[in-house]
N, C-alpha and C positions, 0 to 999 in steps of 0.2 A: 504493500500500500504506500503510494508516494505521499509526501507531505502536501501542503496546500497547492491546489492547481493554479497554474498561471494562465490567466484568461486574457485574450486579445479581443477587443470589440471594435467593429467597424461601422462608421456612420458618416454620411455627408448630408447636411441639411437640405441640399438641392433636390435630393431624391424624393422628398415628400411634397414638393411644391408643384409637381406636374398634375395635369387634369386630363383624365381619359375622355371626359365629355359628359353631358347631361344624361342621367338615367343609367350610366354605366356602373356596374356594381364594384369595379375595382377602384378603390380610393387610396392612392399612395399617401394621402394625408395621415392615414393610420400609422405610418412610420414615424412621423413627427410626434404623434400622440404617444406612441410607445417610448420613443427616446426621452420625451419630457417626463414621463412617468418613472422611467429608470433614473433620471436625474433627481426627481423629487424624492425618491427613496434612497438617494445617495449611493446607488450601486456603482456609478462611474468611478468613485474613489477607490474601488476594490479591483478595478480592471485597468489594463492598458488600453487607452482609447485612441483610435487612429482614424484619420480621414483617408479613404482609399484612393488609389490612383484611378484614373478613368481608363478602362480597358481600351487598348488600341485595336483597330480593325484587324490587324494581323494576329492578335491574340484571339479574337472572336473566331477567326478563320481556322483556328486549330480544330474546331468542330464544324462550324457552319460553312456553307459554300461561300466563297469570296464574292460571287455576284449578288447573293442575298444580303450579305453584310454591306456591300457597296450601295445597294438600293435603299436599305434602311438609313444609311448615312445621307443619301441624296433627297429622300422624300420628305415633304412637309405639308402642312394643311393647305398652303397656297398653291402648290404644284401637283398635288396628288391626282387631280382630275385629268391631268395630261397623260397619266400612265395606267389606264384601265386594265390593260392586259397583265402588266406586272403586279398590280394590286391583287388581281385574281390569282395569279400564279403563286404569289407569296402569302396568300390567305390573309391579306390585310383588308379591313373593312369593319363590319359590325362588332364582332367580338374583339378584334385586334385593330382598333382604330388608329389612324395616323393623327398624332396630336403634337402640340408645340413642345420642342425639346425632347422628343421621343428618343432620339439616338443617344443623347447625353444621359438620359435616364437609364438606358441599357448599359452604357459605359460605366456608370457609377455602381449599379448593383452587381454587374459582372466583375468589375475591377475589384470590388470588395471580396467576393468569393475567391477570386484568384489570389489576392493578397493573403486571405485567411489560410488558404492551402499552403502558400509559400512559407508563412510563419510556422505552420505545423511541420512542414518538411525540414525546416532549418532548426527545429527543436527550440524555437523562441517562445513557444507557449504550449500548453497542454490541450487547451480548448480555444477555438476561435468562433466568434459569433458574428453573423451578418443577417439581421432580421429583414433587410431589404431584398435578400436573395431567395432562392427556392422556386424559381420560375420553371417548373418541371415539364411543362407541355411543349415548349419550343422544339421544333425539329431542325434537322440539318439545313433544309432548304425552305422552311416556311414557319410563319408564326402560328400559334394555336392557343386557345384558351387563355387569353389575356397575356400570353408570354411571347416575347420576341427573340431574346437571346437566352439560351439555356446555360445559365451560370453554373448550375450543378455539374453538368457534363464537363465544363471548362475546369472547374475546381477538382473534379475527380481525375481528369487527365493530368493535372498538375501533381496530384498526390501519387499517381502511378509512376512518376519519375523516380520516386524514392521508396515506394511500397509495392511489393509484388502483388498484394491483394487489398482491395478496398471494398468495404461493405457500405451499401447505400440503403437507408431505411426511410420510409415515407409514410407519415401519418395524416396527410391531407385527406379530405373526404373524397377527392378525385384521384383516380389512378395516375401514378407517376409514369405516364407512357413515354414521354420524350427521353427520359433517362434510361428506362428499360430498353427502348429501341436502340439507343446509341451503343449499348453494351450487350446486345442480345446474343452475339456470336462469340463472346469471350468468357473465359473463366476467371479473368483477372478482376472483374467487378461482379459482386453478387448484389442484385437489387431485390429488396423486399418491400412490397407496397401493401398497406392496409387501407381499403377504400370501399366505397359504396359501388356495387355492381348490379346491373339489371335495370329494368324499366326505362331503357334508353337513356340512362344517366350518363352525362359527359365523362370521359371521352368515348365510352362504349367498349373499351378494352379492359383487360385485367382479370380475365377468368382464371380460375385455379389451374386450368389445363395449359395456360400459356407459361411455358417453363424455360424458354431459351432454345437455341438451335446450335448445331455443330459443336465447337468447343464450349459453347455456352449452355449446352443442354443441362437443365436442372439448376442453372445459376440465376435464373429469374424466378422469384417466388411471389405469387400473387395471393392475397388474402381477401377474397371478395365477400363483402358484408351486405346485409340488408338494412332497411330503415330501422332506426330506433335503438341501435346498439348502446348499451349503457357501460358505465365505468367498470363494473366487476367483470362482465363478459369480455370487454375489450382488453383490459389489463391482463386477465388470465391467459388469453390467447397470445397477446403480445409477448409476455414473459416466456411462455412455453416455446414459441417459435424462435424468438431472438436468442434465447440462451442456447438452444441447440445449434442455431446457425453460427454463433460465435465460437462455440466449442469445436464444431467440425471445420469451419472455414478459416478460423484464426486470422482475421484481417489485421493488417498493419495500421489501418486508419478507418474511421467510420465517418460517414456524412449522414446527418440526421435532418430531414426536411420536416419542419413542424407546422405545416399548414393548419391554421386555426379555424378553417371552415368545418372541421369535424366536431367543433363545439356545439352544444345545444343552442338552439335559437339563432343559428347563423342564417343569414339572408339566402344563401344558396345551398345550405347543408340539410341533412336529414338524420343526424345522429343525436344521441342524448348525453354526450360527454360533458362533464363538469370541467372546470379549469384544473381541479385537483386530479381528475382522471387523465386528462391530456398530459399534464405535467409529470404524472407518474412514469410515463414512457421515457421522458428526458432523464428523470432520476435513475431509472433502471439502466439505461444505456451508459450514463456517466460512471456507474459503479464498475464497469469493466476496465477502467483506467487505460483505455486505448485512445490515442490521439483523435480528437473529435472536432468536426466542423459542423456547426449548427446554423441552420438557415430558417427563414420564415417560409412563406408560401401563400396559399389561399387564405381567405378570412375576410368576410364581407359585412360583418357587424362590427364596425371599427373600434368602438369602445371596448368590446370584448377581446378583440385581437390585441389591443394595447395591454389589457389586463393579463391575458394569457402569456404573452412574450415577456412581460415584466416579471411575472411569477417564475417563469422558466429561467430567466436571467438570474434571479435570486437562487434558484435550485443549483444552477451551474456554479454559483459562488458560495454554496453552502450557507446561504443567508435566509433566515425566516423573516418574512415581511409582515408588518401589522396589517390587519384587514381594512382599516380605515385609510382611504387614499389621502395622502398629503396634498396640500395646496399646490397647484401647478397651472401652467398656461391653459390647460384643456380641462380643468376641473368640472366645468359645467356639463361636459359629456357624460360624466360618471354618476350624475344624480338619478333618482332622488336619494338613494341610500349611500352613495359614495363608498361602496365596499369593493375590495379587490377581487374577491372570489365570487364566482357565479355557480349556482347549483346545476345539476343535470336537468335534462328536459323530461317531457312526459309523452313523447311520441310512442306509440305502441312498438314494442321491441319484437320485430319479426325474425330475429336471430334465435331460433329455438336451440335448446341444449343439444339436440341430435344434429342440427345443422352445423353448429360450432364444432362438435366432436368429429363430424365427417370431414370438414375442411381441415381441421388440425391433423387428423390421421393421414389425410392425403399428402399434406405438405411434409410432415415428418417422414412419411414413407419415401417421398421423392428425395429427401436429403440423404437417404441411405445409398443412393446411386452415385453421389458425387465423390470425387477423389478427395481424400482427407488433406486439407490444406495444400491445394495445387501449387507447385513451385514454378518459377519462371527464371530463365537465364537473364539476369539483369545486365543491361548494357551500360556504357559510360553515361552518367547522368547528364541530360541536356541542361544548358544554363537556365537559371530561374527566370531571368527577365530579358526578353529580347525586345529591344527598341530599335526600329529601323533608323538609319542615318537620314537626317533631313538636310536639304540644302536651304540654309537660312534665307538666301536671296529669292528662292522660288516659293517660299511659304507666303500664303496670304497673311498680311500683317494683322488682319482682323481675327484670325484664328491662331496666331502664333502663341505659344505657351508663355504667359507672362509670369512675373515673379510671384504674384498672388496664387496662381495655379500651382506653382512649384511648392509654395509654402503650405498649400492645402494638404500636401502629402506628408507633412512633418508633424509628428506629435509634439505639442507644446505643453510645457509644464503648467502654464497658466490657462490652458484651454477651458478647463471646467472649474475655475476658481469660484469658490462660494462666497457670496456677499455682494456688497454694493459696487465693488470694482470688478465685477465679472466681465471677463474679456471674450466670453463665448458669443460669437456672432451668429450661431446657427439658429 
């Protein structure tokens, strides 16, 4: 058992200021709310806080097709109507709208997950947190389910430079299809997704029978759930499957996607999980003492998203938080009771004991077929950070990296100074 975990936390205030548009359920503002709640509880003083670098297009193209990345960079609300064919090809539109500063938004959340992976790789922390990340639906060549760049895949690719095996765990109410698809043919990443399946629920994939192919056969694990699952059923299933997976697969690093739309009363969800039930998964994974990258994901009742990820930050820091929410910039959103925890829901639980037992038995049986801790011939480790050389004279002066942008990447001792002289401009 190691002594106190060293935690790195990544946040850039600009990530919460973008707007997907009227009536769109994705509200990046929830990230500001989460951050300010974390500050209000004083959790920032127990972590190393970093402003991430903005991911370069060439970094995004480690997974995504260069033409797709280039189009995301070029498109904006003013010119999108000039590119109807490309908009359709890359699945941009209603679910994945083009909005102001969209590409910069992608750069920030993807850069944070890449930075988190690099700090873990270099043993500079034990746990790295990026609540802005976890956009698990994005595919190699197109956007999907409010996700444009798949930061999780980019982070896992980074971790694979140093670790023969990486375990990906997803507790979002939606199937982690983009991550599963990216690693469907390899045994170097095991993906485990707990999600609602059936009734044409988005994205429609994630049946227990989908287990991977070729070298990846049995390295994709899907736990398809029905409406109304509660804390006790979910946690029993989670512990049984994840403990067996870790025992057999022996990952060098774990990526945990903590989508908060699996909470009760989520605008797009259908589960009955309380915040304690959701957070129990984080607590369980932390106990393995394996390098851990934690991200956000879905979550569409924003005050509950902020509550959930603040509680889970506390768990990662071994810090119990008082249930009464302290005063903060977004306090009005947490009324009328201003309490941190929310109880489970009351949707009928359609996950019968026999259904849960059948799913669990099927998954544990599949695990018997995999090679115990598959090995890999590690090559020379690629460099952590590839930045292309730029010709200063050819750069557009309007987009040239200025000193403030460079400073944004540097952790400052006075960044989260408490009191009247607070220098935090986020």
